[in-house]
N, C-alpha and C positions, 0 to 999 in steps of 0.2 A: 448554643450555637450549631452544634453538632447535630441536635435531635432537631433542627431544622434544615426543611427538605431546602432543595435548590430555591424552587418555585413558589415559595412565601418569602425566601429573601428577597429574592426581588419586587415583590408586590408589597413586600416592609420597607423598601428601598425608595419605590414610587409612590406610594403614601407619604416617607419621610420630607422629599421631593416634592409634594401639594404645598405640607403646610408647612414648606421653609418660601417655598415662591410666595402664598399666601402672605407671610408675616414678611417679607421684603419687602412684598410693593404695599401693603398696608403701611410699614414705618417709612416708604420711600426711601430703599438701601436695594444698592445691586445684587442684585440676587446669585452675579454669573462666577463670583466666589466658593460661594456656596455651593452650590448647583455643582460646579466642578468636581470639588470635593468628594460633592455624595456620592458622584458619579464615577468617579477613579475608585473611593472605596470601595462600590456593588462590584464595578471591575472586575477588580482583585480578590475579594471573596468570591465571583462564583467563578472566578477560573483557578483559585483556591483546591475547590470543591470539586469539578473538574478534573484534577488534576492536571494541572497547564502548566510548563516549565515556566522562566523567568521570562524570558527572551519572547516565550508567547504573549503572553500577560501583557509585556509592554507594549505587542503589537494591537494588540486588541485594545488597550486603554487611548493609541494612536486613535486607531478607528472611532470607538468610540466615540472621544473627544469631538473628530470632525464630524463626522455622520450623525453624528444625536444634537451638533449645533445644526446645520442646516435641516435634518428634519424636526429640529426645535422651532426653527426660524420659520420654513412654511408649511407645520403642521398650524401655527400660529395663527398665519395667516389665511388659512384657510377656516380655520373655525371661526374667525374674525368676519365671517362670511357672514355669517349664519348664527351669530352671537355678539351685541354691541358692548354685553360686559367683559371690560378688562380684565377681569379678576375671576373668570369661567376661562378665558382667554386663554391668559397663563396659565393656571395649576390643571384643564384640562390638558394643553399641546405639553406640557411637560412630565405628566402623569403615565401618558399615552407614548411617551419619547422614550421614558425607562422601560415602563415594557416592553415596547420595539429593540432596546436596544441588549437586555438583559437575554430575552429568550434567544436574539438573536445571537449572540456567545453559544447558547445551547444546541441552536440549531447550526451553528457551523461546528462547532468539536463535535457531536455527533456525524455532521452530512460527510466531512475528512477524515472521521474516525482518528481524531482525539485524543489523548490525555491518559491520566495517568503514570505521568512525564517524571513526579516526582522525586521517582523511588530514582532514577536516573539522572535525575539533576536536583540535589537537594536545596529546596531555597536558603539554608541558613547558610551557603556555601558566595549566594549570587545575590544575597539581601541585599548588602550595598547597591551594587548597580540595579539594582529594582528601583532602591529609591532615590536616585541617579536616575534613572530614566521620569519615574515619578515626576520629582521637581522640574525639568525641564520642560516634560509635556505639558506640565500644570501651569507655568509660567508664560510658553508660548499658545498656552489656550488664552492665559490673558492677552498677553501681546493681540489676537486677532479680532478677539472683542473688542477690543480698546481702540483697536484700528478701524471695525469693521461698525462703529458703533459712530466714531469720526464724524469731524466736514467734507472731509475728504473722501467718502467712502457712500455714493446715495446710491440708491436698489436702482434708478437705471446707469450706473458706472459700472457698477459690481456685476449687472449681468448681462452688458457691452463686453466689460475685460474677459467676463465668464465663454460669453461669444466669440468674444476671437481666439483663446484657446482653443476652443472644442472643435473649432470648426478649422485646426489646423492638421494636419494629417500626420506634414510631419513632425514637428515638433512633440506630437501624445507620441506616435509610431518611436521617435527619439529615447523617449521619457522609458516607456517597453522594453526595450532592445533593450536601453542601459540599466535596468535594470536588473535584467533578466542574466545577463553579462556579467554586471561586478555579484550581483546573490551567490552564481556559480559558482566564480572565480574566489571568492569568502570563502564560503563553503568546501572547498578546497583545502586552503591554507590558514583551517578555524586553526589546525594544532598547531602551529608554526607562533600565530601571528597572537600578541596581548590585549587583552579585553581592553587598556586605553587606547593603543593603537590600533584598532579597530572600533572602535569610535569616536576618533577623531578622523581614520577614515572615514567613515560611514556619514559623519555632520559637511567633511571637504566635497565629499561625493552627488551629495543629497543638494547641498546647494548648489553647486559645480553645472548640476544639471536641469537645476530648474532656473538656475540664471542664461545660460543658455539657451534651453525649450522658450523661455519668455523671453529673448531675441528674437527668434525663429516666429513664435505666436505674433507678436508685438510689429514686426515688418514682414509683417505676411511672405516670407520667404518658404522656398523657393520661387515661388510661384508668382508675384510680383513687392516690388518695394514701396512701401508703404511710410512715406517722404513725413506724416505729421503725426506720428507716433512721440512721443514727448518722454519726457524723462521723468516726471512724474507719473505720466499710463506706466510704462516701466518698473517704477516700482510696487504702486498696485497689482500688474500681471505676477511678477516675481511674488509677492506674496499668497495669492490664491494657486501660481504655479504648483511652488512651493508645497500649500497644504494637499495639493492634487500629489507630487512627489509623493509624498509623506506614507500617504493612502495606499498609493497605490503598491509603492516598496512592503508595507505593510501583508498587502495582500497577496504578492506576488512569491514574497518569505514563506508565511504560511502554504500556499499550495508548495511551491520546492522540499519546502522540509515535510508538506506528504506527500510530494512522490518518489523524495530518494528515499525516505524511512520505509514506504512500505518497498520501492526495489530491493534496498538491503534484506525485508523482511523472507521477498520473496526467493532471493536468494540463500540465505539461509536453510527455509524451508528444504530447496530442492538437495541441497549437500545435506541434509539433515535424511531425508528420501533415500537419498544415495546407497547414505551407509545403511539406514536399515536394510534394504533390498541386498547388500553386501553381505551383510551380518545374517540373513535370512539364506542367502545362498551360502555358507559358509556351514551354517548351523545343518541347513536339510541335507549335504553334502559330509559331515560329520554326522551325521545321524548313527548311535549307536547302534541301531537295527540293525542301516544299510551296512556297520562296517560287522557288524556280529557274524549276519547272512554271507557277507563276502569269502568274512575268512574262513566260514565252516566249509562254502563251497569251496574254497581253496585248500581245504582239511580232505578233502571229501577226493581228489583230486592227487591230490600226493599219496593219499594211501593208497586209490588202485592206479596209481602211477602211469598216469596220464600227466606226463610231465609236458608236453605240446601244451596240451590244452588248459591247463594250470597255466604255463608261461604266456601262453596267449588272456588268455584270462589275467594277467599282472599285469599287462600291455596295456588293453584297453583301460582298467579300473585304474593304472595310473595318467592313461592319456585322458580321463576326465576331467581329473585333478589338476592337471598341466594345462586345460581349457580354462578352466577357471583362476588357475591362476595369468594366466597371460591376458582376462579378460578383466578384471577384477576391476580395472579402474576404467576403463573405453567406454563410453556414453553408448554407442551399437557396434552391431560385429555383423558379416557380413552372411547372409542365409544360409547360403552353403557353407559353411562353418558350424554354424549350432546347426544344423543336423546334419554335420558328421556327429559331434558331439551327441545331439539325440540317435542317431545312430549305434555312437559306441555303448550308449547307455542303455539302451534297447538291447545289445546283447547280453551284456553283464546281465537282465533281467532273464531275457528268452533261457541261458544253465537254468537256473532258480522257478522258472514258473516256465516248461520247452515245451509248453499246448495250449499255458492258460489264459497266452493273448498275442498280439499280433499286430505291427504298424504296420499303416500300407499311408504308403507316401505316397501322393500323387499331386504335388508339385511341380509345375514346367520347369524345365534350365534355363529359360530367357530367365525368370525374376533372381537366380542364383544369388544372382550379385547387387541385390536388393539388400536392407539394414534389417535388422530388429536387434529390440534389446538383449543384452546375452541374460543364457538361461530361462531365459521367458518361455519359449514351445518347450525347452525339460520342466521344468515345474509342473507344467498343463500336465504332460504326460505322466511325473511320478503324481500328480493328484490325480488321476484315473485310476492306477496300479492303486492307490492311498482309499481309494472309496470306493473300490470296486472291487468284485470277484472275481479273481483269473480260477476256472479251473480247465478243461478238454473237454466237459460236456456245457458249458454254458460259457466260449469263451468270452474274452475282454476283445470290444478291435476299433483300433482310433486310425481315425484317419485324419489325412491333415490335405484339405483342399486351399484353391487360390483364389481368385477373384482377379486377379492383375493388381491390384491396391493393398489387398488385403491378405494375410491368411488363417485359416480357420480349423481348430484342436476340437473334433468332434468324436465324440467314443458312446457307444452305447453304455447303457444305464444297468449296471447287473449291482444290483447292493448287496451286500455281502449282509453271513446273519449276523454280527455283529460287527454292525455299520462304526468305521468309528467317527468320532466328533470332528467338525468340519469347524473351525472357525474361520473361513475363507482369509489368515493370515498373507499366505500366496497371493492369491486372486486381487485382493488390497494392494498388493507393491508393487506388482504386475500393473495395477490401472491406473497405483499413482508415478510410474515410472515414466509411462504415457502421457500424461495427462503434463505433467512437470516441464519430460523433456523436447514433446511435438504440440501439444497444446490437443490431441485427438482424445478419443476416450475409447476402451474397447470395449467388444459388445459380448455379453454374455445370454444365450438361450439354453433353457429346461422343457424342450415340449418332448412328445409324441415320443417318449422313453432315447431324447439323445439329446446330449449336453453336451454346448456347445463351445469356445470362446474364439472371436474373430480380436487378430492384432493388426492392428494400421502396420503395413511395409512403407520404411521410409527410404 
């Protein structure tokens, strides 16, 4: 089985369905039992190979059986319009229905990006519930097949009952809203409710909603009262409504599951990016070269007895670390605070490169209450120092400007003789932070001898 591709399994089951249909028809035996078992087997195998959880597999079994029955009946009638051969009609409709159902499972899993969940939800631990679900769905399939084939269900009465339900927007809206509320409520109580309790509540819920929707649709409430609605019509409408409710519930369950899972993944990814960004800030500021150079500068000041300069240098060095510690958990900081931090960092570098670089701050005062990601501007200044030469003959000028909605940090490109390897890790982390927190992209430009990075102002 592992050597077969999933599409090959679908083709094989489609052929087996055709063979089973032909043999049953030639033997004058009802094929619904055998075809239902084959359809369930194909669904379980395809879901298993797609890595779906037991819950999703059960939902797909419901959808495939109900939708497959409707598609098969409708397909047989359409094919019957162009062919008088009963065997050909049933064989071809069975083949096409099986192919459609198999490929639909693959298409839905790819569209919703679901699968590979068997690692989180081991089948062995929930196999008994899958067996129960398959048994219940199998009995339900046989029940509604028998009912639809009984003398109480004619094509005319079936279509009339379906139109009765489809034309009542209140009943359909009730089913939709009730399913959404129930799914969201049960998902919150997933940890506290046991499997037996959840299954019993689900059965009660589906039956109750189907009954209420049937009453509303049958009596045409709240538009006008239909006094001719009988008990036999209610039973027929209830059966159809129950099938629609099961189909709708399974679809909504899948959509809700995917939405919740994606939301959790986005939040976890944002937390991971935030942790990486904080780690990068700490790594850059506890950089051995930065500390080594700072300590060397302090040592020189002490040896030269420049106590006032050394004290000022220590205070500014402490101020940079204080800023990072105070804002390490913050999402955004005021632009004024970030520029103050950049100024302290500039003063530290000025001692090391007295004539090699300068920062030209052209940010208007009215923008200082706007916000940016902590340490983002300082990282851009540090990257400029890292990748460009700083000497008196060819000074590095870093300019900070703003258009009111963003701030641009640019510098003249003055490459070092031995250029440092650029990994762009810092820039990528800044880009990811703005994308995660604001949904906005940063701008990067490298042209005409000027390198610029534009950050959105919050």
